[in-house]
C-alpha positions in Angstrom: 14.1 7.1 -2.4 15.5 8.1 -5.8 14.6 7.3 -9.2 17.0 6.9 -12.0 14.7 8.8 -14.5 13.6 12.2 -12.9 11.5 12.9 -15.7 9.3 10.3 -14.9 9.5 11.2 -11.0 6.0 12.6 -9.5 6.9 14.6 -6.4 3.8 17.4 -6.4 1.9 16.1 -3.2 -1.6 16.2 -4.6 -0.6 14.1 -7.7 1.0 11.6 -4.8 -2.6 11.2 -3.3 -3.9 10.8 -6.7 -1.9 7.8 -7.5 -2.7 6.5 -4.3 -6.6 6.7 -4.4 -6.1 5.2 -8.0 -4.8 2.1 -6.7 -6.5 -0.5 -4.8 -3.8 -3.6 -3.9 -0.7 -2.7 -2.8 2.0 -5.0 -2.7 3.7 -5.7 0.7 7.6 -7.0 0.8 9.0 -8.7 4.0 11.6 -10.6 4.9 11.4 -13.8 7.5 13.3 -16.7 8.3 11.9 -18.7 4.8 13.2 -15.8 3.0 11.8 -12.9 1.2 8.2 -13.0 0.7 5.6 -10.6 -1.1 1.5 -10.5 -0.7 -0.9 -8.0 -2.6 -3.3 -6.9 -0.1 -6.2 -4.2 -0.1 -5.8 -1.2 1.9 -7.0 2.3 2.9 -5.2 5.4 4.0 -4.4 8.6 5.7 -2.4 11.7 5.4 -2.1 13.8 8.2 0.7 16.0 9.3 2.8 15.0 6.5 2.1 11.4 7.4 1.4 8.8 4.9 0.0 5.4 6.9 -1.4 2.7 4.9 -4.1 0.1 6.8 -4.7 -3.8 6.0 -6.7 -6.5 7.3 -6.0 -10.0 7.4 -6.1 -13.4 9.0 -4.8 -13.7 12.6 -2.2 -16.2 11.6 0.0 -17.5 8.8 3.2 -16.7 7.0 2.6 -12.9 6.6 1.5 -12.1 9.9 4.5 -14.2 11.8 6.7 -12.8 9.2 5.9 -9.0 10.1 5.9 -9.8 13.6 9.1 -10.9 13.6 10.6 -7.6 11.3 8.4 -5.2 10.9 10.6 -3.2 8.3 8.9 -3.4 4.4 9.1 -2.3 1.4 5.9 -1.4 -0.4 4.2 -0.8 -4.4 1.2 -0.2 -6.0 0.2 0.9 -9.4 -2.5 2.0 -11.9 -3.6 3.2 -14.9 -2.1 0.6 -17.2 -1.9 0.9 -20.9 0.2 -0.7 -23.5 2.3 1.7 -25.7 2.0 0.4 -29.3 4.7 0.8 -31.7 6.4 -0.2 -35.3 9.1 -2.3 -33.8 9.2 -4.6 -30.8 11.8 -2.8 -28.8 9.7 0.6 -29.1 6.6 -0.9 -27.1 6.1 0.2 -23.6 3.5 0.4 -20.7 1.8 3.7 -19.2 1.5 3.5 -15.7 1.8 5.0 -12.5 2.9 3.6 -9.2 4.3 4.6 -5.8 7.1 2.6 -4.2 8.3 3.2 -0.8 9.3 1.7 2.9 8.3 1.8 6.1 7.7 -0.2 9.5 4.5 -2.1 10.3 2.8 -1.6 13.5 -0.1 -3.9 14.7 -3.5 -2.3 16.0 -4.9 -3.8 18.8 -7.3 -1.4 20.1 -11.0 -1.9 19.2 -11.7 1.7 18.3 -8.3 2.0 16.1 -9.0 -1.1 14.5 -12.6 0.4 13.8 -10.8 3.5 12.3 -8.5 1.6 10.4 -11.2 -0.9 8.8 -13.7 1.9 8.2 -10.7 3.6 5.8 -9.4 0.8 4.5 -13.7 -0.1 3.0 -13.7 3.8 2.1 -10.6 3.4 -0.1 -12.2 0.4 -1.5 -15.4 0.9 -2.1 -16.0 4.8 -1.9 -18.9 3.8 0.7 -18.8 4.1 4.8 -19.2 1.2 6.8 -19.1 0.6 10.5 -18.2 -2.6 12.5 -19.0 -4.3 15.3 -16.2 -5.6 18.2 -17.1 -9.7 17.0 -15.9 -8.5 13.4 -13.0 -6.8 14.2 -11.7 -9.0 17.0 -11.8 -11.9 14.4 -9.3 -10.1 12.2 -5.8 -8.6 12.7 -5.2 -4.9 11.7 -2.0 -3.6 11.2 -0.7 -0.1 9.8 2.4 1.1 7.5 3.9 4.3 9.1 5.5 5.1 5.8 9.2 6.3 6.2 9.6 7.6 2.3 8.1 6.9 -0.9 8.5 8.1 -4.5 6.1 8.3 -7.4 6.6 7.5 -11.0 4.3 8.3 -14.0 5.6 6.2 -17.1 4.0 7.9 -20.0 
């Protein structure tokens, strides 16, 4: 993915991961028979062996789950550090933010231990705390991951 404004592009891995750490909501865009659909979701993540993977949980059914099962190709966006930039005239106003935009493929996680790990990563990212899950709790939700194919970071200051 290419940014038009190269001066705002974040390319250093450490900075990209700092943006992801600060973001708590990831918007996932998908497509189904009814058209385009986007949902904001809490998430967790790992970055291992040069691979970013995002983790989510959801109800077991609904439009999102059906859409993702029909077409696993998605794009996503997350942003943080929002701040109004003021000026003397309206056209000079702006907004400071940092963001990550990318695309990937959804894979549903069915194995109990992998679901527990994914939910633990999600809760650690959201709360900074470690949690454990019993089989009943894990079986009551759908858990999926986005295997990220590519992404870009932006720092608009």
